[in-house]
N, C-alpha and C positions, 0 to 999 in steps of 0.2 A: 264302683263295684258292680260286676255283672250279676245276673240272677243265679248263674251257676256258682259263683263265689259266695253269694249271700246264703244259698241253700246248702252249700257243701257238696255239690253234685259233680261227679266226674264220670261221664258215660252213663252206665246203668248202676253205678255205685253211689251211695249217699253216705256221707259221714256227718251225722248230726252233731253240731257243735254243742258243747255243754251249756253254752250261753242261751240256747233255745229251750232249755229244760226247766222243770219245776223242782221243788224240793224232794220229789220222789225219783228223780233221775230220768223222767220221761218227757218227751216234747209235747207242746200244746197242739190242739187239733189243726190250727191254721198252718203250722209247719208241715204236718202230714199232708194236708190238702195242697199246699204249695208244691211239694216235691212230686205228688201224683199228677197234678195238672201240668207241671213242667215236663214230665216224662211223656205224657200224652201229646202235648203240643209239638215236641220234637219229632214224634213219629207220624205226624199228619201228612197226608199227600199234599203236593204243591197246589196252592189255590184254595185250600180249605182251612177253616178255622173252627175252633171248638164251639159247639152249640149247647150241649148239655153234658154235665158230669155229675154222676151220683157216686158218693163215697160211703162205704161202710167201714166204720172203725171197729177193728176186731180186738186188738189189745194194744197196750202202750208201745210206742216206738222209743226205745231206749237211747240215751245220749252217749253211752259208753261202748257201743258196738256199731260197726258199719253195717249198712243194709244194702240190699239189691232191689232193683226195680225192673223186672222183666215185663215187657209189653207184649200183649197178644193182639194180633190183628184179626178181627172177626169178619170184616167185610170192607172192601174198598170199592166204592161206587163212583160214578161220574159226578153225582151231585151230593152224595152223603156217604159217610163211612162210619163204621163202628169199631172201637178199639177198647181194650181193657188193660189195666196195669195193676200190679200189686207191689207193695213194699214189704219186704220180709227181712228178718234177722235170724240168728241161730235159734231163737226161741219160737220161731214160726211166723206166720203172716200177721203183720200189724194192721194193715188196711188194704182194701180192695176198691178200685174205681172202675166204672164203666162209662165210657164217653162216646158221644156222637159228634161228628164234625160235618160241616156242609160248605158248599161253595158260596162265597159272598157275591151277591148280584147288585150292581148299581141300579138304584131306583130314583126317579126324579123327586119323590116325596116320601115321607114317613109319618107314622103316627106314634107318638111316645106317650108314656105315662105323664101325668101332670107334673110340671116342674115345681120344685119347692122354692118358696121365696126366702132365699138365704143370701147372705153377703159373702164376698170372697173369703178364703181361708184366713188371710192375714188380718181380717177384721175381728177375729176371735182370739182369745188368750189360749195358750197351750193347756190342754186338760191335764189334770192330776188324778191319780187313782183315788177313788172314793175312800174315805177313812175306814169304811167297814168292809172293804174289798181287798183280799190278799192278792197283791199284784207281783208276779214274777219280775225279776230284774230286766228281762229282755223286752218287756212292754215299753218301758221308757227309753231303752237303748235303741230299739228298732223302729218304733212308731212315733210320729209326730201327729197327735190327735187334738182337734179343736172342737169342743162341744158347742153346737148351735142351739139345741133345745134339749132340755132334760127336766121334765116335770116331776115333782116329788111324789105325786099320786098316780103316776102312770109309768108303764114300762117302755113307752115310746122314747127313743133316743135318736137324735140327728147329730152326726159328727163328721167333720172333714178328717181325712186320713192320708198320711204320706209315709212312705218308707224312707227313713233317713239315709240309709247307706246305698240305696239303689239310684243310680244316676239316670234321671229322666228330665229332659227339657220340656218346654211348653207343648210341643207337638208330638213328642215321642209316645208310641203305643206301649201299654202295659204288657209285660210278658204274662202268660197264663199263670205261672207259678206265683207271681206277685198278687194276682187276683185271689188265688187260693189263700194267701196269707191274711188278707183283710176280710175275706168272706166269712171266716170263722168268727169274726167280731159280732155276727148275728146273735151270739150268746149273750150280748148285753141286755137284750130284751128279756131273755129267760132269767138272767141274774136278778134284774130288778123286779120281775114278776114274782120270783120266789121270795124276795124280801118283803114285798107288799102282801103276799098271800100267807106267808108262813112266819113273818115277823123277824127273820134273821137271815144271814148269809148262808147259803147252802152250796154244796159242790154240784157242778154240772158234769155229768158223765155223758159225753156226746156219743150217740149211736150212729148217726149218719149226717151227711151234709150234701144237699143238692144245689147245684149252681146252673142256672139257665141264662145263657148269654145271648144278647141281641147285637151288641156292639163291643168294640175294643176301646177301653177308655184311653184318652190321650191327656198328657200333662201329668205333673207329679202328684196331683191331688185327686181323690175321689170322695164323694159324699155318701156316707152310709146312713140309711134310714132303717132302723131296727125296732121291731116290736115283738110282742108275744101274743099268740092267738089262742092258746089253751094251756092250762096247768091243772092237772087232776091226776089222782092216783099215782103220784110220784113221777109223772112224766110232763114234759113241757115241749111245746112246738113253737119254735121261733120263726119269724118271717122277716125278710129284709129286702132292700132295694139298693142298688149302687148306681150313682150318676157321676159323670166326669165334670170337669170345670165348666164345660160349655152347657151344662144342664141336660146332656144327652143321657137317656136311660141306658144303662149298660147291662145290668143283670138282676134277676130275681133269685132269692136265696131262701131255702127252708132247712130247718134242722130239728131233729128229734133228740131230746136229751132226757136222761134220768136225773131226778132231783134227789139228792141224798144229804143228810147232815154231815158236816165235817167231823171226822173222828181222829 
């Protein structure tokens, strides 16, 4: 399956499949991030790749109505470009993204974040949703997740992630839309922080998501390292890192969410 088929994208039209939704008929934040990053990547000038994408979630993206993704080109430069995209439905704008791209330059050496001492994905058992966590059906359908580290007294989570229906071989690059789908998993740190601080599962209402990319991951698996840096006054800030199977640092992620009781 291609990334277009996976996301339900045809040109600048997106048709969210009901299977990507929750019990309220809206899609999860990673799906929104995926379609926005995908739209930006298709509009990039030749020779440039995404560097930073900042997403503001405005209102739910519904699964029962098709949407549109108009792209605005703000600046095309020789070494860097700025573009924007929004996804909108009849009810209005669901989310807005601003992205920068830049020319990739071959360098003889690089400095990465410290690699984590983890085994290959197949060395770990498939993860199951926590008993206290409401998990929409698409999570198990779309994602193969293998938990590496999950301490009961900490929001820190390390997990391998693979998109089951996206066909990627060992050396294939990840499309930007696929990175958006897994980047929203940074909410894992916020979820566990809320449980530790407040004593029960709470709803996470994501306000934004920022993804800063240094490399394009290759191979079907990426390692997510997710933590929470602050939880106070009904707000939580999650932080994450992505690595590919070679141990190469791929992206840094931050997200601000509102923490609210389930009603």
